[in-house]
SENUPA-92958 format. One record per residue (C-alpha): x, y, z; residue in one letter. Coordinates in nm, 2 decimals. Example, Ala and Ser with C-alpha at 12.3 -4.5 7.8 and 13.67 -1.06 7.14 Angstrom:
2
{xx->1.23 yy->-0.45 zz->0.78 aa->a}
{xx->1.37 yy->-0.11 zz->0.71 aa->s}
//
This chain:
380
{xx->-0.28 yy->-0.82 zz->9.70 aa->x}
{xx->-0.57 yy->-0.65 zz->9.87 aa->x}
{xx->-0.66 yy->-0.78 zz->10.21 aa->x}
{xx->-1.03 yy->-0.85 zz->10.17 aa->x}
{xx->-1.07 yy->-0.89 zz->10.55 aa->x}
{xx->-0.99 yy->-0.52 zz->10.60 aa->x}
{xx->-1.21 yy->-0.38 zz->10.32 aa->x}
{xx->-1.53 yy->-0.19 zz->10.38 aa->x}
{xx->-1.83 yy->-0.42 zz->10.44 aa->x}
{xx->-2.01 yy->-0.30 zz->10.12 aa->x}
{xx->-1.70 yy->-0.41 zz->9.92 aa->x}
{xx->-1.70 yy->-0.75 zz->10.08 aa->x}
{xx->-2.07 yy->-0.79 zz->10.01 aa->x}
{xx->-2.03 yy->-0.67 zz->9.65 aa->x}
{xx->-1.79 yy->-0.96 zz->9.59 aa->x}
{xx->-2.01 yy->-1.20 zz->9.78 aa->x}
{xx->-2.31 yy->-1.11 zz->9.56 aa->x}
{xx->-2.10 yy->-1.15 zz->9.24 aa->x}
{xx->-1.99 yy->-1.50 zz->9.36 aa->x}
{xx->-2.34 yy->-1.59 zz->9.47 aa->x}
{xx->-2.49 yy->-1.52 zz->9.12 aa->x}
{xx->-2.24 yy->-1.75 zz->8.96 aa->x}
{xx->-2.29 yy->-2.02 zz->9.23 aa->x}
{xx->-2.67 yy->-2.01 zz->9.19 aa->x}
{xx->-2.64 yy->-2.03 zz->8.81 aa->x}
{xx->-2.43 yy->-2.35 zz->8.84 aa->x}
{xx->-2.68 yy->-2.49 zz->9.09 aa->x}
{xx->-2.97 yy->-2.41 zz->8.85 aa->x}
{xx->-2.79 yy->-2.62 zz->8.58 aa->x}
{xx->-2.65 yy->-2.91 zz->8.78 aa->x}
{xx->-2.76 yy->-2.94 zz->9.14 aa->x}
{xx->-3.03 yy->-3.21 zz->9.17 aa->x}
{xx->-3.17 yy->-3.10 zz->9.51 aa->x}
{xx->-3.19 yy->-2.73 zz->9.45 aa->x}
{xx->-3.32 yy->-2.77 zz->9.09 aa->x}
{xx->-3.61 yy->-2.96 zz->9.23 aa->x}
{xx->-3.66 yy->-2.76 zz->9.55 aa->x}
{xx->-3.65 yy->-2.42 zz->9.38 aa->x}
{xx->-3.90 yy->-2.54 zz->9.11 aa->x}
{xx->-4.13 yy->-2.66 zz->9.39 aa->x}
{xx->-4.10 yy->-2.32 zz->9.55 aa->x}
{xx->-4.14 yy->-2.14 zz->9.22 aa->x}
{xx->-3.82 yy->-1.94 zz->9.27 aa->x}
{xx->-3.68 yy->-1.74 zz->8.98 aa->x}
{xx->-3.31 yy->-1.78 zz->9.04 aa->x}
{xx->-3.22 yy->-1.51 zz->8.79 aa->x}
{xx->-3.40 yy->-1.26 zz->9.02 aa->x}
{xx->-3.15 yy->-1.33 zz->9.30 aa->x}
{xx->-2.90 yy->-1.05 zz->9.24 aa->x}
{xx->-2.72 yy->-1.04 zz->9.57 aa->x}
{xx->-2.68 yy->-1.17 zz->9.93 aa->x}
{xx->-2.97 yy->-0.95 zz->10.04 aa->x}
{xx->-3.20 yy->-1.15 zz->9.82 aa->x}
{xx->-3.12 yy->-1.49 zz->9.98 aa->x}
{xx->-3.43 yy->-1.45 zz->10.20 aa->x}
{xx->-3.63 yy->-1.55 zz->9.89 aa->x}
{xx->-3.48 yy->-1.90 zz->9.89 aa->x}
{xx->-3.59 yy->-2.18 zz->10.12 aa->x}
{xx->-3.37 yy->-2.30 zz->10.41 aa->x}
{xx->-3.18 yy->-2.63 zz->10.39 aa->x}
{xx->-3.19 yy->-2.85 zz->10.70 aa->x}
{xx->-2.93 yy->-3.10 zz->10.81 aa->x}
{xx->-3.20 yy->-3.36 zz->10.77 aa->x}
{xx->-3.24 yy->-3.27 zz->10.41 aa->x}
{xx->-2.87 yy->-3.33 zz->10.35 aa->x}
{xx->-2.87 yy->-3.65 zz->10.56 aa->x}
{xx->-3.18 yy->-3.79 zz->10.37 aa->x}
{xx->-3.01 yy->-3.77 zz->10.03 aa->x}
{xx->-2.65 yy->-3.65 zz->10.03 aa->x}
{xx->-2.60 yy->-3.76 zz->9.67 aa->x}
{xx->-2.86 yy->-3.50 zz->9.56 aa->x}
{xx->-2.64 yy->-3.22 zz->9.70 aa->x}
{xx->-2.34 yy->-3.31 zz->9.48 aa->x}
{xx->-2.30 yy->-3.09 zz->9.18 aa->x}
{xx->-2.34 yy->-3.28 zz->8.85 aa->x}
{xx->-2.18 yy->-3.07 zz->8.57 aa->x}
{xx->-1.96 yy->-3.28 zz->8.34 aa->x}
{xx->-1.87 yy->-2.98 zz->8.13 aa->x}
{xx->-1.67 yy->-2.81 zz->8.41 aa->x}
{xx->-1.29 yy->-2.81 zz->8.40 aa->x}
{xx->-1.13 yy->-3.13 zz->8.54 aa->x}
{xx->-1.02 yy->-2.97 zz->8.87 aa->x}
{xx->-1.37 yy->-2.85 zz->8.94 aa->x}
{xx->-1.54 yy->-3.19 zz->8.89 aa->x}
{xx->-1.28 yy->-3.46 zz->8.98 aa->x}
{xx->-1.33 yy->-3.60 zz->9.34 aa->x}
{xx->-1.04 yy->-3.52 zz->9.57 aa->x}
{xx->-1.18 yy->-3.65 zz->9.90 aa->x}
{xx->-1.49 yy->-3.75 zz->10.09 aa->x}
{xx->-1.52 yy->-3.63 zz->10.45 aa->x}
{xx->-1.80 yy->-3.74 zz->10.67 aa->x}
{xx->-2.00 yy->-3.53 zz->10.91 aa->x}
{xx->-2.18 yy->-3.67 zz->11.21 aa->x}
{xx->-2.55 yy->-3.66 zz->11.24 aa->x}
{xx->-2.83 yy->-3.80 zz->11.45 aa->x}
{xx->-2.83 yy->-4.14 zz->11.28 aa->x}
{xx->-2.58 yy->-4.42 zz->11.31 aa->x}
{xx->-2.43 yy->-4.36 zz->10.97 aa->x}
{xx->-2.24 yy->-4.03 zz->10.91 aa->x}
{xx->-2.32 yy->-3.82 zz->10.60 aa->x}
{xx->-2.06 yy->-3.78 zz->10.32 aa->x}
{xx->-1.95 yy->-3.43 zz->10.21 aa->x}
{xx->-1.79 yy->-3.45 zz->9.86 aa->x}
{xx->-1.49 yy->-3.23 zz->9.78 aa->x}
{xx->-1.34 yy->-3.17 zz->9.44 aa->x}
{xx->-0.99 yy->-3.05 zz->9.37 aa->x}
{xx->-1.13 yy->-2.70 zz->9.35 aa->x}
{xx->-1.29 yy->-2.74 zz->9.70 aa->x}
{xx->-0.96 yy->-2.88 zz->9.84 aa->x}
{xx->-0.78 yy->-2.57 zz->9.71 aa->x}
{xx->-1.04 yy->-2.35 zz->9.86 aa->x}
{xx->-0.99 yy->-2.51 zz->10.20 aa->x}
{xx->-0.61 yy->-2.46 zz->10.17 aa->x}
{xx->-0.69 yy->-2.09 zz->10.10 aa->x}
{xx->-0.93 yy->-2.07 zz->10.40 aa->x}
{xx->-0.67 yy->-2.25 zz->10.62 aa->x}
{xx->-0.40 yy->-2.01 zz->10.53 aa->x}
{xx->-0.62 yy->-1.72 zz->10.64 aa->x}
{xx->-0.71 yy->-1.91 zz->10.95 aa->x}
{xx->-0.34 yy->-1.95 zz->11.04 aa->x}
{xx->-0.28 yy->-1.58 zz->10.98 aa->x}
{xx->-0.56 yy->-1.48 zz->11.22 aa->x}
{xx->-0.49 yy->-1.73 zz->11.49 aa->x}
{xx->-0.11 yy->-1.71 zz->11.48 aa->x}
{xx->-0.01 yy->-2.05 zz->11.35 aa->x}
{xx->0.34 yy->-2.00 zz->11.20 aa->x}
{xx->0.55 yy->-2.19 zz->10.95 aa->x}
{xx->0.80 yy->-2.26 zz->11.23 aa->x}
{xx->0.53 yy->-2.45 zz->11.43 aa->x}
{xx->0.52 yy->-2.82 zz->11.48 aa->x}
{xx->0.15 yy->-2.94 zz->11.51 aa->x}
{xx->0.07 yy->-3.25 zz->11.70 aa->x}
{xx->-0.25 yy->-3.40 zz->11.55 aa->x}
{xx->-0.42 yy->-3.55 zz->11.86 aa->x}
{xx->-0.76 yy->-3.61 zz->11.70 aa->x}
{xx->-0.89 yy->-3.97 zz->11.70 aa->x}
{xx->-0.85 yy->-4.20 zz->11.41 aa->x}
{xx->-1.22 yy->-4.28 zz->11.34 aa->x}
{xx->-1.40 yy->-4.55 zz->11.15 aa->x}
{xx->-1.52 yy->-4.29 zz->10.89 aa->x}
{xx->-1.29 yy->-4.02 zz->10.76 aa->x}
{xx->-1.38 yy->-3.72 zz->10.97 aa->x}
{xx->-1.28 yy->-3.36 zz->10.89 aa->x}
{xx->-1.10 yy->-3.28 zz->11.22 aa->x}
{xx->-0.84 yy->-3.56 zz->11.16 aa->x}
{xx->-0.80 yy->-3.52 zz->10.79 aa->x}
{xx->-0.80 yy->-3.15 zz->10.78 aa->x}
{xx->-0.52 yy->-3.12 zz->11.04 aa->x}
{xx->-0.27 yy->-3.20 zz->10.77 aa->x}
{xx->-0.43 yy->-2.95 zz->10.53 aa->x}
{xx->-0.41 yy->-2.68 zz->10.79 aa->x}
{xx->-0.04 yy->-2.75 zz->10.85 aa->x}
{xx->0.03 yy->-2.75 zz->10.47 aa->x}
{xx->-0.15 yy->-2.41 zz->10.44 aa->x}
{xx->0.05 yy->-2.25 zz->10.72 aa->x}
{xx->0.38 yy->-2.41 zz->10.60 aa->x}
{xx->0.40 yy->-2.59 zz->10.94 aa->x}
{xx->0.52 yy->-2.94 zz->11.03 aa->x}
{xx->0.28 yy->-3.20 zz->11.15 aa->x}
{xx->0.28 yy->-3.53 zz->11.33 aa->x}
{xx->0.00 yy->-3.76 zz->11.44 aa->x}
{xx->-0.06 yy->-3.97 zz->11.75 aa->x}
{xx->-0.34 yy->-4.19 zz->11.61 aa->x}
{xx->-0.55 yy->-4.22 zz->11.93 aa->x}
{xx->-0.91 yy->-4.33 zz->11.94 aa->x}
{xx->-1.13 yy->-4.64 zz->12.00 aa->x}
{xx->-0.97 yy->-4.94 zz->11.82 aa->x}
{xx->-1.14 yy->-5.08 zz->11.51 aa->x}
{xx->-1.03 yy->-5.29 zz->11.22 aa->x}
{xx->-0.77 yy->-5.56 zz->11.21 aa->x}
{xx->-0.44 yy->-5.37 zz->11.16 aa->x}
{xx->-0.38 yy->-5.25 zz->11.51 aa->x}
{xx->-0.27 yy->-4.90 zz->11.41 aa->x}
{xx->-0.43 yy->-4.71 zz->11.70 aa->x}
{xx->-0.19 yy->-4.59 zz->11.97 aa->x}
{xx->-0.24 yy->-4.55 zz->12.35 aa->x}
{xx->-0.25 yy->-4.23 zz->12.55 aa->x}
{xx->0.12 yy->-4.26 zz->12.65 aa->x}
{xx->0.22 yy->-4.26 zz->12.28 aa->x}
{xx->0.04 yy->-3.92 zz->12.24 aa->x}
{xx->0.25 yy->-3.78 zz->12.52 aa->x}
{xx->0.56 yy->-3.92 zz->12.36 aa->x}
{xx->0.47 yy->-3.78 zz->12.02 aa->x}
{xx->0.45 yy->-3.43 zz->12.16 aa->x}
{xx->0.78 yy->-3.48 zz->12.35 aa->x}
{xx->0.98 yy->-3.64 zz->12.07 aa->x}
{xx->0.88 yy->-3.40 zz->11.79 aa->x}
{xx->0.90 yy->-3.10 zz->12.02 aa->x}
{xx->0.55 yy->-3.00 zz->11.92 aa->x}
{xx->0.46 yy->-2.63 zz->11.96 aa->x}
{xx->0.08 yy->-2.66 zz->11.89 aa->x}
{xx->-0.15 yy->-2.93 zz->12.03 aa->x}
{xx->-0.45 yy->-2.98 zz->11.79 aa->x}
{xx->-0.74 yy->-3.18 zz->11.92 aa->x}
{xx->-1.06 yy->-3.24 zz->12.12 aa->x}
{xx->-1.03 yy->-3.05 zz->12.45 aa->x}
{xx->-1.13 yy->-3.34 zz->12.67 aa->x}
{xx->-0.85 yy->-3.56 zz->12.52 aa->x}
{xx->-0.60 yy->-3.28 zz->12.53 aa->x}
{xx->-0.67 yy->-3.25 zz->12.90 aa->x}
{xx->-0.60 yy->-3.62 zz->12.94 aa->x}
{xx->-0.27 yy->-3.58 zz->12.75 aa->x}
{xx->-0.16 yy->-3.29 zz->12.96 aa->x}
{xx->-0.25 yy->-3.46 zz->13.29 aa->x}
{xx->-0.06 yy->-3.78 zz->13.17 aa->x}
{xx->0.24 yy->-3.57 zz->13.07 aa->x}
{xx->0.25 yy->-3.42 zz->13.42 aa->x}
{xx->0.23 yy->-3.77 zz->13.57 aa->x}
{xx->0.51 yy->-3.89 zz->13.35 aa->x}
{xx->0.71 yy->-3.57 zz->13.40 aa->x}
{xx->0.73 yy->-3.54 zz->13.02 aa->x}
{xx->0.91 yy->-3.25 zz->12.86 aa->x}
{xx->0.64 yy->-3.02 zz->12.71 aa->x}
{xx->0.84 yy->-2.70 zz->12.72 aa->x}
{xx->0.82 yy->-2.67 zz->12.34 aa->x}
{xx->0.44 yy->-2.63 zz->12.35 aa->x}
{xx->0.30 yy->-2.28 zz->12.32 aa->x}
{xx->-0.06 yy->-2.33 zz->12.21 aa->x}
{xx->-0.36 yy->-2.56 zz->12.22 aa->x}
{xx->-0.60 yy->-2.53 zz->11.93 aa->x}
{xx->-0.92 yy->-2.70 zz->12.04 aa->x}
{xx->-1.24 yy->-2.79 zz->11.86 aa->x}
{xx->-1.50 yy->-3.06 zz->11.84 aa->x}
{xx->-1.65 yy->-3.01 zz->12.18 aa->x}
{xx->-1.81 yy->-2.72 zz->12.37 aa->x}
{xx->-1.59 yy->-2.59 zz->12.64 aa->x}
{xx->-1.64 yy->-2.36 zz->12.94 aa->x}
{xx->-1.41 yy->-2.08 zz->13.05 aa->x}
{xx->-1.32 yy->-2.30 zz->13.35 aa->x}
{xx->-1.22 yy->-2.59 zz->13.12 aa->x}
{xx->-1.00 yy->-2.36 zz->12.91 aa->x}
{xx->-0.84 yy->-2.22 zz->13.22 aa->x}
{xx->-0.77 yy->-2.58 zz->13.34 aa->x}
{xx->-0.58 yy->-2.65 zz->13.01 aa->x}
{xx->-0.38 yy->-2.33 zz->13.07 aa->x}
{xx->-0.30 yy->-2.43 zz->13.42 aa->x}
{xx->-0.18 yy->-2.77 zz->13.30 aa->x}
{xx->0.05 yy->-2.60 zz->13.05 aa->x}
{xx->0.19 yy->-2.37 zz->13.31 aa->x}
{xx->0.25 yy->-2.67 zz->13.54 aa->x}
{xx->0.44 yy->-2.83 zz->13.26 aa->x}
{xx->0.65 yy->-2.52 zz->13.22 aa->x}
{xx->0.53 yy->-2.49 zz->12.86 aa->x}
{xx->0.66 yy->-2.21 zz->12.64 aa->x}
{xx->0.31 yy->-2.06 zz->12.63 aa->x}
{xx->-0.04 yy->-2.13 zz->12.76 aa->x}
{xx->-0.26 yy->-1.99 zz->12.48 aa->x}
{xx->-0.59 yy->-2.17 zz->12.42 aa->x}
{xx->-0.75 yy->-2.10 zz->12.09 aa->x}
{xx->-1.10 yy->-2.24 zz->12.06 aa->x}
{xx->-1.17 yy->-2.31 zz->11.69 aa->x}
{xx->-1.53 yy->-2.29 zz->11.57 aa->x}
{xx->-1.66 yy->-2.47 zz->11.26 aa->x}
{xx->-1.80 yy->-2.78 zz->11.10 aa->x}
{xx->-1.73 yy->-3.02 zz->10.81 aa->x}
{xx->-1.97 yy->-2.81 zz->10.59 aa->x}
{xx->-1.82 yy->-2.47 zz->10.65 aa->x}
{xx->-1.46 yy->-2.53 zz->10.77 aa->x}
{xx->-1.31 yy->-2.34 zz->11.06 aa->x}
{xx->-1.35 yy->-1.99 zz->11.20 aa->x}
{xx->-1.05 yy->-1.83 zz->11.39 aa->x}
{xx->-1.02 yy->-1.62 zz->11.70 aa->x}
{xx->-0.77 yy->-1.33 zz->11.67 aa->x}
{xx->-0.73 yy->-1.34 zz->12.05 aa->x}
{xx->-0.82 yy->-1.58 zz->12.33 aa->x}
{xx->-1.19 yy->-1.59 zz->12.43 aa->x}
{xx->-1.27 yy->-1.37 zz->12.13 aa->x}
{xx->-1.53 yy->-1.39 zz->11.86 aa->x}
{xx->-1.47 yy->-1.62 zz->11.56 aa->x}
{xx->-1.37 yy->-1.46 zz->11.23 aa->x}
{xx->-1.49 yy->-1.58 zz->10.90 aa->x}
{xx->-1.15 yy->-1.62 zz->10.73 aa->x}
{xx->-1.28 yy->-1.64 zz->10.38 aa->x}
{xx->-1.59 yy->-1.44 zz->10.31 aa->x}
{xx->-1.54 yy->-1.48 zz->9.93 aa->x}
{xx->-1.62 yy->-1.85 zz->9.96 aa->x}
{xx->-1.91 yy->-1.85 zz->10.21 aa->x}
{xx->-2.18 yy->-1.61 zz->10.33 aa->x}
{xx->-2.35 yy->-1.63 zz->10.67 aa->x}
{xx->-2.69 yy->-1.53 zz->10.81 aa->x}
{xx->-2.86 yy->-1.56 zz->11.14 aa->x}
{xx->-3.22 yy->-1.67 zz->11.07 aa->x}
{xx->-3.54 yy->-1.77 zz->11.24 aa->x}
{xx->-3.55 yy->-2.14 zz->11.15 aa->x}
{xx->-3.92 yy->-2.14 zz->11.14 aa->x}
{xx->-3.97 yy->-1.86 zz->10.89 aa->x}
{xx->-3.63 yy->-1.83 zz->10.72 aa->x}
{xx->-3.63 yy->-1.46 zz->10.79 aa->x}
{xx->-3.30 yy->-1.30 zz->10.87 aa->x}
{xx->-3.23 yy->-1.18 zz->11.23 aa->x}
{xx->-3.05 yy->-0.85 zz->11.28 aa->x}
{xx->-2.68 yy->-0.86 zz->11.37 aa->x}
{xx->-2.63 yy->-0.89 zz->11.74 aa->x}
{xx->-2.94 yy->-1.09 zz->11.80 aa->x}
{xx->-2.93 yy->-1.47 zz->11.85 aa->x}
{xx->-3.08 yy->-1.72 zz->11.61 aa->x}
{xx->-2.97 yy->-2.01 zz->11.39 aa->x}
{xx->-2.66 yy->-1.99 zz->11.18 aa->x}
{xx->-2.71 yy->-2.05 zz->10.81 aa->x}
{xx->-2.43 yy->-2.08 zz->10.56 aa->x}
{xx->-2.44 yy->-2.03 zz->10.18 aa->x}
{xx->-2.15 yy->-2.16 zz->9.97 aa->x}
{xx->-2.03 yy->-1.91 zz->9.72 aa->x}
{xx->-1.76 yy->-2.11 zz->9.54 aa->x}
{xx->-1.79 yy->-2.48 zz->9.57 aa->x}
{xx->-1.82 yy->-2.77 zz->9.32 aa->x}
{xx->-1.87 yy->-3.09 zz->9.52 aa->x}
{xx->-2.14 yy->-3.09 zz->9.79 aa->x}
{xx->-2.30 yy->-2.74 zz->9.76 aa->x}
{xx->-2.53 yy->-2.60 zz->10.03 aa->x}
{xx->-2.74 yy->-2.29 zz->10.01 aa->x}
{xx->-2.89 yy->-2.14 zz->10.33 aa->x}
{xx->-2.79 yy->-2.45 zz->10.52 aa->x}
{xx->-2.88 yy->-2.46 zz->10.89 aa->x}
{xx->-2.56 yy->-2.56 zz->11.06 aa->x}
{xx->-2.75 yy->-2.64 zz->11.38 aa->x}
{xx->-2.59 yy->-2.38 zz->11.61 aa->x}
{xx->-2.76 yy->-2.09 zz->11.78 aa->x}
{xx->-2.53 yy->-1.78 zz->11.78 aa->x}
{xx->-2.52 yy->-1.42 zz->11.68 aa->x}
{xx->-2.33 yy->-1.24 zz->11.41 aa->x}
{xx->-2.13 yy->-0.92 zz->11.41 aa->x}
{xx->-2.03 yy->-0.73 zz->11.10 aa->x}
{xx->-1.87 yy->-0.44 zz->11.29 aa->x}
{xx->-1.49 yy->-0.38 zz->11.27 aa->x}
{xx->-1.32 yy->-0.61 zz->11.52 aa->x}
{xx->-1.19 yy->-0.40 zz->11.81 aa->x}
{xx->-0.90 yy->-0.64 zz->11.87 aa->x}
{xx->-0.75 yy->-0.67 zz->11.51 aa->x}
{xx->-0.94 yy->-0.43 zz->11.29 aa->x}
{xx->-1.07 yy->-0.69 zz->11.04 aa->x}
{xx->-1.40 yy->-0.60 zz->10.89 aa->x}
{xx->-1.55 yy->-0.94 zz->10.77 aa->x}
{xx->-1.83 yy->-1.11 zz->10.97 aa->x}
{xx->-1.76 yy->-1.28 zz->11.31 aa->x}
{xx->-1.96 yy->-1.55 zz->11.49 aa->x}
{xx->-2.04 yy->-1.44 zz->11.84 aa->x}
{xx->-2.10 yy->-1.70 zz->12.11 aa->x}
{xx->-2.20 yy->-1.87 zz->12.33 aa->x}
{xx->-2.26 yy->-2.15 zz->12.08 aa->x}
{xx->-2.57 yy->-2.36 zz->12.16 aa->x}
{xx->-2.63 yy->-2.66 zz->11.94 aa->x}
{xx->-2.99 yy->-2.74 zz->11.86 aa->x}
{xx->-2.94 yy->-3.09 zz->12.02 aa->x}
{xx->-2.80 yy->-2.93 zz->12.34 aa->x}
{xx->-3.15 yy->-2.83 zz->12.45 aa->x}
{xx->-3.30 yy->-3.12 zz->12.64 aa->x}
{xx->-3.66 yy->-3.12 zz->12.77 aa->x}
{xx->-3.69 yy->-3.26 zz->13.13 aa->x}
{xx->-4.04 yy->-3.29 zz->13.27 aa->x}
{xx->-4.16 yy->-3.02 zz->13.02 aa->x}
{xx->-3.88 yy->-2.78 zz->13.09 aa->x}
{xx->-3.60 yy->-2.70 zz->12.84 aa->x}
{xx->-3.26 yy->-2.75 zz->13.00 aa->x}
{xx->-2.96 yy->-2.57 zz->12.83 aa->x}
{xx->-2.69 yy->-2.83 zz->12.88 aa->x}
{xx->-2.39 yy->-2.59 zz->12.80 aa->x}
{xx->-2.51 yy->-2.36 zz->13.08 aa->x}
{xx->-2.54 yy->-2.66 zz->13.32 aa->x}
{xx->-2.19 yy->-2.78 zz->13.22 aa->x}
{xx->-2.05 yy->-2.43 zz->13.27 aa->x}
{xx->-2.20 yy->-2.42 zz->13.62 aa->x}
{xx->-2.06 yy->-2.76 zz->13.71 aa->x}
{xx->-1.72 yy->-2.67 zz->13.55 aa->x}
{xx->-1.69 yy->-2.37 zz->13.77 aa->x}
{xx->-1.70 yy->-2.57 zz->14.09 aa->x}
{xx->-1.37 yy->-2.58 zz->14.27 aa->x}
{xx->-1.20 yy->-2.91 zz->14.33 aa->x}
{xx->-1.42 yy->-3.09 zz->14.08 aa->x}
{xx->-1.19 yy->-3.27 zz->13.83 aa->x}
{xx->-1.44 yy->-3.47 zz->13.62 aa->x}
{xx->-1.82 yy->-3.52 zz->13.61 aa->x}
{xx->-2.09 yy->-3.68 zz->13.40 aa->x}
{xx->-2.44 yy->-3.56 zz->13.35 aa->x}
{xx->-2.69 yy->-3.84 zz->13.27 aa->x}
{xx->-3.05 yy->-3.77 zz->13.15 aa->x}
{xx->-3.27 yy->-4.08 zz->13.13 aa->x}
{xx->-3.62 yy->-4.11 zz->13.01 aa->x}
{xx->-3.85 yy->-4.30 zz->13.24 aa->x}
{xx->-4.19 yy->-4.45 zz->13.20 aa->x}
//
């Protein structure tokens, strides 16, 4: 089988354009939001022949999805069963109290298995690994927790779960911090999978309990922005525990686009499946593409989905994009280049925009500072 991730860029984009034409044709038949939105914009979908023509289509904001998530769900009863039957609903967080549902058909679940297998190949997750799912058990089914199992299935790895998180419901299924430590120890976990701040707590508690973490070789972190100092702190804890390895892979992604993988620590994030999604860096005000290497807002276009389908969807992150051959691994598909700044990370204080990640990075670099909290309060 041809390795698409090592094909010339024009071959990758040829396949993406082919997939795009089919995806847009499906949306024109059965996507409530885009049928209406494109009619209002007087867009001739048949004239969109490739990814270079996407600029003709309007952007989709997170608020658009949050306002009416049902309108983004494909409605085509004539599709084959596996392309229309609902497999799962995963919720994505937003600025409101209620999370937003993202609908996945069987087709979409298989696509995520496919993406996850590529992710494992890039990041070095092996079939011999034992993954400890340390993500919290939340009130709504969130992607990080649910997809941990799917990532393990795709890699052929074993997985166990610690079930941490704030307690809710009447069944008492949540487990305390010490249980997470015991889960890693009993199952001889090799990969710790979770939110970095909680993984840090697990590692510090393991040190206090003198737990046996020698089987651990990697932490796969996601869900929170981290600084180089924070990632080095995790490595230091692993070394103190005499772990088998001290690799920290920072996963980038979201419920809407899945996960991007680093081929090396502190590296860029590879798009593991360019045949199922296309990415642009755009000016959010005009929708115009921004050249590779320059920073702007990340927009994703689904090329092969059947549940919740998004076209030119603003993920909410300011990054840059590289389509040059990766100097570390030789892959040719696009890579997201950090630092990642979320649009809600920019806070205005007395008329001045404050970049919170930069502030956190500065604080995190201070010696002998274990934990801190930044509080911004509006007054008067």
